[in-house]
C-alpha positions in Angstrom: 0.0 0.0 0.0 2.7 2.6 0.8 4.1 2.4 -2.7 0.8 2.7 -4.5 -0.4 5.5 -2.3 2.9 7.3 -2.9 2.3 7.1 -6.6 -1.3 8.5 -6.2 -0.1 11.4 -4.1 2.8 12.2 -6.4 0.5 12.2 -9.4 -1.7 14.7 -7.7 1.1 16.9 -6.5 3.2 17.0 -9.7 1.1 16.1 -12.7 -2.7 16.5 -12.1 -3.7 18.9 -9.3 -7.4 18.0 -9.7 -6.6 14.2 -9.1 -8.3 13.0 -5.9 -6.8 10.3 -3.8 -8.2 8.6 -0.7 -6.8 6.2 2.0 -8.8 3.1 2.9 -7.7 0.8 5.7 -9.3 -2.1 7.5 -8.1 -1.0 11.0 -7.8 2.6 12.2 -4.3 2.3 13.7 -2.6 0.7 10.7 -2.4 3.7 8.4 -0.5 5.8 11.0 1.8 2.9 11.8 2.7 2.3 8.2 2.6 5.9 6.8 3.5 8.5 9.4 3.8 11.1 6.7 0.0 11.1 6.2 -0.8 13.1 9.3 -3.7 15.4 8.5 -5.2 13.1 5.9 -8.5 11.4 6.4 -8.3 7.7 6.5 -11.5 5.8 5.6 -11.6 2.8 8.0 -13.7 0.1 6.4 -13.4 -2.7 9.1 -12.4 -5.2 6.5 -15.9 -5.9 5.3 -17.6 -5.3 2.0 -20.3 -3.2 3.7 -17.6 -1.2 5.4 -15.8 -0.6 2.1 -19.1 0.6 0.5 -19.8 2.9 3.4 -16.4 4.5 3.2 -16.5 4.8 -0.5 -19.7 6.8 -0.1 -18.0 9.0 2.5 -14.9 9.5 0.3 -16.7 10.3 -2.9 -19.4 12.5 -1.5 -18.6 15.2 -4.1 -18.4 12.8 -7.0 -20.7 13.0 -10.0 -21.9 9.4 -9.6 -22.8 8.4 -6.1 -24.2 4.9 -5.9 -25.8 3.9 -2.6 -24.4 1.2 -0.3 -27.4 -0.9 -1.4 -26.6 -0.5 -5.1 -22.9 -1.3 -4.5 -23.8 -4.4 -2.6 -26.0 -5.6 -5.5 -23.2 -5.1 -7.9 -20.8 -6.9 -5.6 -23.2 -9.9 -5.3 -23.5 -10.0 -9.1 -19.7 -10.0 -9.4 -19.3 -12.7 -6.8 -21.9 -14.9 -8.7 -20.2 -14.3 -12.0 -16.6 -14.7 -10.8 -16.3 -18.5 -11.1 -17.3 -18.4 -14.8 -15.0 -15.5 -15.4 -12.1 -17.4 -13.8 -12.9 -20.6 -15.6 -13.3 -18.9 -19.0 -10.1 -17.0 -18.6 -8.2 -20.0 -17.3 -7.0 -17.8 -14.5 -5.6 -18.6 -11.1 -6.1 -15.1 -9.8 -8.7 -12.4 -10.4 -5.8 -10.0 -10.9 -4.6 -11.7 -14.1 -5.1 -9.4 -17.1 -7.9 -11.3 -18.8 -9.9 -12.1 -15.7 -9.6 -8.6 -14.4 -10.7 -7.1 -17.8 -13.7 -9.5 -17.9 -14.6 -8.5 -14.3 -14.6 -4.8 -15.3 -17.0 -5.6 -18.2 -19.4 -7.4 -15.9 -19.1 -4.6 -13.3 -20.0 -2.0 -15.8 -23.0 -4.0 -16.9 -24.2 -4.4 -13.4 -23.6 -0.7 -12.6 -25.7 0.2 -15.6 -28.4 -2.1 -14.3 -28.4 -1.0 -10.6 -27.3 2.6 -10.6 -29.4 5.4 -12.1 
């Protein structure tokens, strides 16, 4: 996480001032322990659960154009979970982060978002 967060912060500071970055963590104390340079930054603590992640995404993106509800995100998540075995099998993937499986997951997520989000 520190490396990826550093990239996001650097992108905003040096290349794209309008870029927004957020910090999500499953436990409130871990961000400070890992990244002491983030003092003054809001950390969205999601408790390590899908519902917690959805709650904190809503909090982080309150000014975003698209603001799906926790209920809508949960419906998309359930649809992705149902479709994941087929995606993995069709891609011959061992991990959801393999290129083809991840790309297929994005396609399914976009379809589900179009179905569940206004």
